C-alpha positions in Angstrom: 16.5 -11.5 -16.5 16.8 -7.9 -15.3 17.8 -7.7 -11.7 16.0 -5.2 -9.5 19.2 -3.4 -8.8 19.6 -2.7 -12.5 16.3 -0.9 -12.7 17.1 2.7 -11.8 13.9 4.2 -13.4 10.5 3.4 -14.7 9.0 4.6 -18.0 5.3 5.8 -17.9 3.9 4.5 -21.2 0.4 6.0 -20.9 1.6 9.5 -22.0 1.0 10.4 -25.6 2.7 13.1 -27.7 0.3 16.1 -27.8 2.7 18.5 -29.5 2.1 22.2 -28.6 -1.2 21.2 -26.9 0.8 20.1 -23.9 1.0 23.8 -22.8 -2.8 24.0 -22.8 -3.0 20.8 -20.7 -0.3 22.2 -18.4 -2.4 25.4 -17.8 -5.6 23.4 -17.2 -3.9 21.0 -14.7 -2.1 24.0 -13.0 -5.5 25.8 -12.6 -7.1 22.7 -11.1 -4.2 22.3 -8.6 -4.3 26.0 -7.7 -8.1 25.7 -7.1 -7.6 22.6 -4.9 -4.9 24.2 -2.8 -6.8 27.5 -2.4 -10.2 26.0 -1.5 -9.0 23.4 0.9 -6.6 25.8 2.6 -9.4 28.3 2.9 -11.7 25.8 4.7 -8.9 24.6 6.9 -8.1 28.2 8.0 -11.8 28.9 8.5 -12.3 25.9 10.8 -9.1 26.5 12.7 -9.7 30.2 13.3 -13.4 30.1 14.3 -14.1 28.7 17.7 -17.7 28.2 16.8 -16.5 25.5 14.4 -14.4 23.7 17.0 -16.8 20.8 17.1 -16.1 17.1 16.2 -17.8 17.2 12.8 -15.8 20.2 11.7 -12.5 18.9 13.1 -13.0 15.7 11.1 -13.7 17.8 8.1 -10.4 19.6 8.7 -8.6 16.3 8.7 -10.4 15.5 5.4 -9.3 18.7 3.8 -5.7 18.2 5.0 -5.8 14.8 3.3 -7.1 16.3 0.0 -4.0 18.6 0.1 -1.8 15.6 0.8 -3.2 13.4 -2.0 -3.2 16.2 -4.6 0.3 17.2 -3.8 1.4 13.6 -4.3 0.1 13.7 -7.9 -0.2 17.2 -9.4 3.4 18.5 -9.3 4.5 15.2 -10.8 1.8 15.4 -13.4 2.8 18.9 -14.4 6.4 18.0 -14.9 5.5 14.9 -17.0 3.1 16.9 -19.2 6.0 19.3 -20.2 8.6 16.6 -20.4 9.5 14.8 -23.6 10.8 11.7 -21.7 8.3 10.2 -19.3 10.5 8.5 -16.8 10.6 8.5 -13.0 13.3 7.2 -10.6 12.6 4.1 -8.6 12.8 5.8 -5.2 10.4 8.6 -6.3 8.1 6.1 -7.8 7.7 4.2 -4.5 7.3 7.5 -2.7 4.5 8.5 -4.9 2.8 5.1 -4.5 3.0 5.4 -0.8 1.5 9.0 -0.9 -1.4 8.0 -3.2 -2.3 4.8 -1.5 -2.1 6.2 2.0 -4.2 9.2 0.8 -6.9 6.7 -0.4 -6.8 4.8 2.8 -7.1 7.9 5.0 -9.9 9.2 2.8 -12.1 6.1 3.4 -11.1 6.1 7.2 -12.0 9.8 7.5 -15.4 9.2 5.8 -16.0 6.2 8.1 -15.2 8.3 11.2 -17.4 11.1 10.0 -20.3 8.6 9.5 -19.8 7.3 13.0 -19.9 10.9 14.3 -23.2 11.5 12.4 -24.6 8.3 13.8 -23.9 9.4 17.4 -25.2 12.9 16.8 -28.5 11.7 15.2 -29.2 8.4 16.9 -27.6 9.0 20.3 -27.9 12.8 20.9 -28.0 12.6 24.7 -24.8 10.6 24.8 -23.0 12.5 22.0 -20.8 14.8 24.2 -19.7 12.0 26.5 -18.9 9.5 23.7 -17.3 12.0 21.3 -14.8 13.8 23.6 -11.8 15.9 22.4 -9.4 13.1 23.4 -11.4 10.6 21.3 -11.4 13.0 18.3 -7.6 13.2 18.5 -7.2 9.4 18.9 -9.5 8.8 15.9 -7.6 11.1 13.6 -4.1 9.9 14.7 -5.1 6.2 14.4 -6.5 6.8 11.0 -3.2 8.3 9.7 -1.0 5.7 11.4 -3.2 2.8 10.3 -3.1 4.0 6.7 0.7 4.5 6.8 1.4 1.0 8.1 -1.1 -0.6 5.8 0.4 1.0 2.7 4.0 0.6 3.7 3.9 -3.2 4.0 3.0 -3.9 0.3 5.8 -1.5 -0.8 8.3 -3.3 1.4 7.3 -6.6 -0.3 7.7 -5.0 -3.7 11.2 -3.5 -3.1 13.2 -6.8 -3.2 11.4 -8.0 -6.4 13.6 -8.9 -9.4 12.1 -7.0 -12.3 12.1 -8.1 -16.0 11.0 -4.7 -17.3 10.5 -1.1 -16.3 7.5 0.0 -18.3 4.4 1.1 -16.4 1.3 1.6 -18.6 -0.1 4.5 -16.5 0.5 8.2 -16.1 1.6 7.8 -12.4 3.3 5.0 -10.4 1.3 2.1 -9.3 2.4 -0.8 -7.0 0.5 -3.6 -8.8 2.0 -2.5 -12.2 5.4 -2.9 -10.7 4.5 -6.3 -9.2 3.4 -7.5 -12.7 6.9 -6.7 -13.9 8.5 -9.3 -11.6 10.5 -12.1 -13.1 8.9 -14.8 -10.9 5.6 -15.8 -9.2 4.2 -13.0 -7.0 1.2 -14.8 -5.5 2.2 -13.6 -1.9 2.3 -10.0 -3.1 -1.1 -10.4 -4.8 -2.7 -12.0 -1.7 -1.4 -9.4 0.6 -2.5 -6.7 -1.9 -6.1 -8.1 -1.8 -6.0 -8.3 2.1 -4.7 -4.7 2.3 -7.5 -3.5 -0.1 -10.1 -5.3 2.1 -8.9 -3.5 5.3 -8.3 -0.2 3.5 -11.6 0.0 1.7 -14.2 -2.6 2.5 -14.0 -2.4 6.3 -14.5 1.4 6.4 -17.3 1.2 3.8 -19.0 -1.6 5.8 -19.0 0.7 8.9 -20.3 3.5 6.8 -23.2 1.4 5.4 -24.0 0.1 8.9 -24.2 3.6 10.4 -26.3 4.9 7.6 -28.8 2.1 8.0 -29.1 3.1 11.6 -29.5 6.8 10.6 -32.2 5.9 8.0 -34.1 3.9 10.6 -34.1 6.8 13.0 -35.2 9.2 10.1 -38.2 7.0 9.2 -39.5 6.9 12.8 -38.1 10.2 14.1 -39.4 13.8 14.0 -39.3 16.2 11.1 -36.4 18.1 12.8 -34.4 14.9 13.0 -34.9 14.2 9.3 -33.9 17.7 8.4 -30.7 17.5 10.5 -29.9 14.1 8.9 -30.4 15.4 5.4 -28.4 18.6 5.9 -25.3 16.9 7.4 -25.4 13.5 5.7 -26.1 14.6 2.1 -22.6 16.0 1.3 -21.0 13.1 3.2 -22.9 10.5 1.1 -22.1 12.4 -2.1 -18.4 12.5 -1.2 -18.4 8.8 -0.5 -20.1 7.8 -3.7 -17.9 10.1 -5.8 -14.7 8.7 -4.3 -15.9 5.1 -4.3 -16.7 5.3 -8.0 -13.2 6.4 -8.8 -11.5 4.0 -6.5 -13.6 1.1 -7.9 -12.6 1.8 -11.5 -8.9 2.1 -10.4 -9.1 -1.3 -8.8 -10.7 -2.8 -11.8 -8.2 -1.3 -14.1 -5.3 -2.6 -12.0 -6.6 -6.2 -11.7 -8.4 -6.8 -15.0 -7.5 -6.3 -18.7 -9.0 -3.0 -19.8 -7.5 -2.9 -23.3 -11.0 -2.7 -24.8 -11.5 0.7 -23.1 -10.2 3.7 -25.2 -6.8 4.9 -23.9 -8.0 8.5 -23.2 -11.0 7.2 -21.2 -8.7 4.9 -19.2 -6.4 7.8 -18.4 -9.3 10.1 -17.4 -10.9 7.5 -15.1 -7.5 6.5 -13.6 -7.0 10.2 -12.6 -10.7 10.7 -11.5 -10.3 9.5 -7.9 -7.1 11.6 -7.4 -8.4 14.8 -9.0 -12.1 15.0 -8.6 -12.3 14.2 -4.9 -10.0 17.1 -3.8 -12.1 19.3 -6.0 -15.4 17.9 -4.8 -14.9 17.8 -1.0 -14.5 21.6 -0.4 -17.3 22.4 -2.7 -19.7 19.8 -1.3 -19.1 20.7 2.4 -18.4 24.4 1.9 -21.6 25.1 -0.1 -23.9 22.7 1.7 -23.0 23.4 5.4 -24.5 26.8 6.3 -22.0 27.5 9.1 -19.0 27.2 6.9 -20.7 28.8 3.9 -21.7 32.0 5.9 -18.2 32.4 7.4 -16.5 32.0 4.0 -18.9 34.6 2.5 -18.1 37.0 5.2 -14.4 36.4 4.9 -14.3 36.7 1.1 -16.7 39.7 0.7 -15.8 41.6 3.8 
C-alpha cells in the first residue's frame, strides 16, 4: 500500500510521444490561448469602458468573459508546459489547485448562464417590472453568490480527497481530475463518490433546470406575443442557447468519460473531447456574443478600425 504522504507527484499517462511535432502542437495551442485572452479581454474592456453597456445583460456577460479567462488560464499554461516536456508529471499541490480551478470554472459557467437566462426571462416576460427586479445591488449579489457558491461546492470534494491513501499515482488524462485521483485510493470511496454526484447535481443540473424553465416561459411569450417581442427574444437568446448547448455537450462527455469505461473510444478522440469543454467554450463565448449582439459588435468595429 502506498500512503498518500508518499505520493509527491502524479503522472499524466494520456500524453503520447509526438517527436518534433510537439513544437507544432505547442504553436497551435499557444495561438488558441492568445486568441482567447485577446478576445475576452477586448470584450471586458469594451463593456467596462462604455456606459451604454452598463446594463444587467452586459454586466453578466462581463462576468462570463472573466470566467473564460479564469478557466483557460487554469489549463493552457499547464498544457503548453506538458506538450514540450518529456516527462509528464505534476506535483500533488499543483494538481489539486488545477482541479479546483477547472471545476469552479465549470460551476461558475453554468451559474452565469442560469443568471443570464433569468435576466432574459425578466426582460421579455416581465418588461414593466424589469428595472425594479433587476437592480444594481441584485446584479452584484448574483455575481458574488455565483462565484462563492462555486468555490465552496468545488472545495469540499477536494478536501475529502486530500486525506485519501493512494495505491498509485497515474492519471489517464492530459490534466488533473478529482475522480481519477479518487479511483487511485486503496480503500472504498463510496462517500467520495456519493458527494461527487451530489456536487454534480447542484453544480450542473440545478442551473440547467432553471435555464430550461425560464426558456419555456420565454417560448410561451414568443408564441402569443408580438413580432417585436419575438425579434427581441431571438436576438438576445440565440447566442445564450448556443453557448449553453456547446458547453453542456463538452461537460456531458467529460462526466461520461470520468464515470464510465471509455476504452472503446480511440485515444486521440478521448483527448480531444476531454479538452473540448475547456478550450471551445472560451473561444465560442466571445465570438457568439461579440458577433451576434449589435451593440457590442458596432463598438468593437469602431475600436478596431478607428
